[in-house]
C-alpha positions in Angstrom: 22.7 9.4 27.3 19.6 10.9 25.9 19.2 14.6 25.2 16.2 16.0 26.9 13.4 17.2 24.7 12.4 20.9 25.0 8.6 20.6 24.7 5.8 22.0 26.8 3.5 19.0 26.2 3.9 15.8 24.3 0.9 13.9 22.9 1.1 10.2 22.2 -1.5 8.8 19.8 -1.4 5.0 20.1 -3.2 2.1 18.5 -4.1 -0.4 21.2 -4.3 -3.2 18.7 -0.5 -2.7 18.0 0.9 -1.8 21.4 -0.5 -1.4 24.9 -0.4 1.9 26.7 1.3 0.3 29.7 4.3 -0.7 27.6 4.6 2.8 26.1 4.2 4.4 29.6 6.9 2.1 31.1 9.3 2.8 28.2 8.7 6.5 28.3 9.3 6.6 32.1 12.5 4.6 31.7 13.8 7.0 29.1 14.2 9.7 31.7 12.2 12.3 29.8 10.4 14.7 32.0 8.2 16.4 29.5 4.5 16.0 30.4 2.5 13.6 28.3 -1.1 13.4 27.3 -2.4 10.0 25.9 -4.8 9.5 23.0 -6.1 6.1 22.1 -7.3 5.3 18.6 -10.5 3.4 17.9 -11.8 1.2 15.0 -13.9 4.2 14.0 -11.1 6.8 14.3 -7.6 5.6 13.4 -6.0 8.9 14.6 -7.3 12.0 13.0 -9.6 12.9 15.9 -7.0 12.1 18.5 -4.4 14.2 16.7 -6.8 17.1 16.7 -7.4 16.6 20.4 -3.6 16.7 20.9 -3.4 19.9 19.0 -6.3 21.4 21.0 -4.5 20.4 24.2 -1.5 22.5 23.2 0.9 19.6 22.3 3.9 20.8 20.4 5.2 17.2 19.7 2.7 14.4 18.7 4.0 10.9 18.6 2.2 8.3 16.5 2.6 4.8 18.0 1.1 2.2 15.6 1.2 1.1 12.0 1.1 3.0 8.7 -2.6 3.9 9.1 -2.0 5.6 12.5 1.0 7.5 11.2 -0.9 8.7 8.1 -3.9 9.8 10.2 -1.8 11.8 12.6 0.3 13.3 9.8 -2.8 14.5 8.0 -3.8 16.6 11.0 -0.3 17.9 11.8 0.5 19.0 8.2 1.0 22.8 8.1 0.7 23.3 11.8 4.4 23.4 12.7 3.8 20.8 15.4 6.4 18.0 15.2 5.6 14.4 14.4 7.4 11.5 16.2 7.0 7.9 15.1 7.0 4.7 17.1 6.6 2.1 14.3 4.5 -0.9 15.4 3.0 -2.1 12.1 3.9 -4.7 9.5 5.1 -2.3 6.8 6.2 0.8 8.7 6.8 2.4 5.3 7.4 6.0 6.3 9.8 5.0 9.1 11.7 2.8 6.7 12.0 5.5 4.1 13.2 8.0 6.6 15.7 5.6 8.3 13.9 5.6 11.6 14.5 2.9 14.2 12.2 -0.2 13.9 13.3 -2.1 16.9 10.6 -1.0 19.4 9.5 1.9 21.5 12.8 2.3 23.4 14.9 2.9 20.2 12.1 5.1 18.8 11.8 7.3 21.9 15.6 7.6 22.0 15.7 8.8 18.4 12.8 11.3 19.0 14.6 12.7 22.0 18.0 13.1 20.5 17.3 14.1 16.9 16.1 17.4 15.4 13.1 17.7 13.1 13.2 17.7 9.4 10.5 19.0 7.0 9.1 16.5 4.5 6.4 16.7 1.9 2.9 15.4 2.3 0.7 14.2 -0.5 -3.0 14.9 -0.9 -5.6 12.8 -2.7 -8.9 14.2 -3.9 -11.3 11.6 -5.1 -14.2 13.0 -7.2 -17.0 13.7 -4.8 -14.9 12.9 -1.7 -13.0 14.7 1.0 -9.3 15.4 0.6 -7.1 12.7 2.2 -3.3 12.8 3.0 -0.7 10.2 2.2 3.0 10.1 3.2 4.3 7.1 1.2 2.3 6.0 -1.9 -1.2 5.5 -3.3 -2.6 3.7 -6.3 -4.5 1.0 -8.1 -3.4 -2.4 -9.1 -0.1 -3.7 -7.7 -0.7 -4.3 -4.0 2.2 -2.6 -2.1 1.0 -4.0 1.2 1.1 -7.5 -0.2 4.7 -6.9 -1.3 5.5 -5.7 2.2 4.2 -8.9 3.6 6.0 -11.2 1.2 6.7 -14.5 3.0 9.6 -13.9 5.4 10.8 -17.6 5.3 10.8 -17.7 1.5 12.5 -14.3 1.4 15.3 -15.5 3.8 15.9 -18.5 1.6 15.3 -17.2 -1.9 16.0 -13.4 -1.6 14.6 -11.5 -4.6 12.8 -14.6 -5.9 10.3 -14.2 -3.0 9.3 -10.9 -4.6 9.0 -12.5 -8.0 6.4 -14.8 -6.6 4.5 -11.9 -4.8 4.7 -9.5 -7.8 3.7 -12.3 -10.2 0.5 -13.0 -8.2 -0.4 -9.3 -8.2 0.3 -8.7 -11.8 -1.5 -11.9 -12.9 -4.7 -10.7 -11.1 -4.7 -7.2 -12.7 -6.4 -6.2 -15.9 -4.7 -3.8 -18.3 -6.8 -0.7 -18.6 -6.9 2.5 -20.7 -5.8 5.1 -18.1 -5.9 8.8 -18.6 -2.9 10.6 -17.0 -2.5 14.4 -16.8 0.9 15.6 -15.6 0.8 19.1 -14.0 -0.8 21.4 -16.6 -0.2 19.2 -19.6 -3.0 17.7 -21.6 -4.1 14.2 -20.5 -2.5 11.3 -22.4 -3.8 7.8 -22.6 -1.7 4.9 -21.5 -2.3 1.2 -21.0 -1.6 0.0 -17.4 -2.8 -2.4 -14.8 -0.9 -0.6 -12.0 -0.6 3.1 -11.3 1.3 4.1 -8.2 2.0 7.6 -7.1 4.4 8.2 -4.2 6.2 10.6 -2.0 8.6 7.8 -0.9 9.8 5.0 -3.1 10.7 2.0 -1.0 8.7 -0.8 0.6 9.7 -3.6 3.0 12.7 -5.7 2.1 14.5 -2.9 0.3 12.3 -3.1 -2.8 12.3 0.3 -4.5 9.2 0.9 -6.7 9.8 4.6 -7.2 13.6 5.1 -7.4 13.6 8.8 -7.9 11.2 9.5 -5.1 12.5 11.7 -2.2 10.3 12.7 0.8 11.5 16.3 0.6 11.9 17.1 -3.1 8.5 18.8 -3.6 7.6 16.2 -6.3 5.3 13.3 -6.7 6.6 10.2 -8.5 4.5 8.1 -10.9 4.9 4.4 -11.9 2.7 2.9 -14.5 3.1 -0.9 -15.3 1.4 -2.7 -18.2 3.1 -6.0 -18.5 1.1 -9.0 -19.9 2.5 -12.5 -20.1 5.8 -14.0 -19.0 8.0 -12.0 -21.4 6.6 -8.6 -20.5 6.5 -9.5 -16.8 10.2 -10.3 -17.0 10.9 -6.9 -18.6 8.9 -5.1 -15.9 10.7 -7.1 -13.2 14.1 -6.3 -14.7 13.3 -2.6 -14.9 12.0 -2.4 -11.3 14.5 -4.7 -9.6 17.7 -4.4 -11.7 17.7 -1.1 -13.7 16.0 1.0 -11.1 17.0 -0.9 -8.1 20.4 -2.7 -7.9 22.2 -0.7 -10.6 21.3 2.5 -8.8 23.1 1.4 -5.7 26.3 1.9 -7.7 25.2 5.0 -9.7 23.2 7.3 -7.5 22.8 9.9 -10.3 21.1 7.4 -12.5 17.5 8.4 -13.2 14.6 6.0 -13.4 14.4 4.3 -16.8 11.2 3.5 -18.5 10.7 0.5 -20.8 8.0 -0.9 -23.1 6.1 -2.1 -20.0 7.0 0.5 -17.3 6.6 4.3 -17.3 8.0 6.8 -14.8 7.2 10.5 -14.3 7.6 13.3 -11.8 5.1 16.1 -11.2 3.5 18.4 -8.6 0.0 17.4 -9.7 -1.3 14.2 -11.3 -4.8 13.6 -12.5 -5.8 9.9 -13.1 -9.0 8.7 -14.7 -10.0 5.1 -15.2 -12.6 3.5 -17.4 -14.4 2.1 -14.4 -14.0 2.1 -10.6 -11.1 0.1 -9.2 -9.8 -0.7 -5.6 -7.7 2.1 -4.4 -5.0 2.1 -1.7 -3.6 4.9 0.4 -0.3 4.0 2.2 -1.0 0.3 1.8 -4.6 0.4 3.1 -7.6 -0.2 0.8 -10.1 2.7 1.0 -12.7 1.6 -1.6 -13.1 1.8 -5.3 -12.4 5.0 -7.3 -12.6 5.9 -11.0 -10.9 9.4 -10.9 -8.6 11.1 -8.5 -6.2 14.0 -8.3 -2.9 13.8 -6.4 -1.0 17.0 -5.3 2.1 17.6 -3.2 2.5 20.1 -0.3 6.2 20.7 0.0 7.8 20.7 3.5 4.4 20.7 5.2 5.2 18.1 7.8 8.0 18.2 10.5 9.3 14.8 11.5 11.5 14.2 14.5 14.4 11.9 13.5 
């Protein structure tokens, strides 16, 4: 039996390309919850920021994001620091924040049940400032190079038959398509250092679909950002990078939870509250698995405990 939510007004921000309002309304009605609901539909021009602001202006003290990672990120960006709780009904391909937080992925019925019965927990939120651009939030990871969304969409049939080898194929394609660059990385207040890398990922959470952990030390509530820089070239270095990511910092950590992420000649790890990245030329940049254009320099910071998530 569900525990009734104590909320004066619930706002549901939903992406109609992922789930229809009628399905959400029917599931909500069947749940037995009697908290009043206001509905906010996203559009191609506004994936959820404006709708989340409208929900806040309406006095909602719980805002539920029903959609994919883009919808969740947009709503979280507006709720950060407000004290208003975020609920998640995962409806995308990756559903990366929900996966990292252990939230139900089985549909709106299970998601509403968890939201109703669980208490909220504070998690960190990351912020990206691209030179000359507005500050943007992220809840999972950002970066250049290795395409996390492509990894999340690794062929399901191949994965069911070949397991980890499905990710070898996906990672191999991503790495083969990336150039090794001279990247400047400044960690907190330290002087910048030059590293060679074709992939730079910064995360608040470490895992993607299929249980692949790219950032093994990342925790959504530790007040730290985690950095991964990969620079493998050729079959031998690629094998070393794969061993580090999948074996040393993946499978072995299942049996030794205190084991810290290990670097190699082809993989670097770091933790910080602020990271400044500068590239020799603009490159495609992703925020929580969505490409947002080319960037040449950006700063990532973490805001500890700024987001309250139900579940």
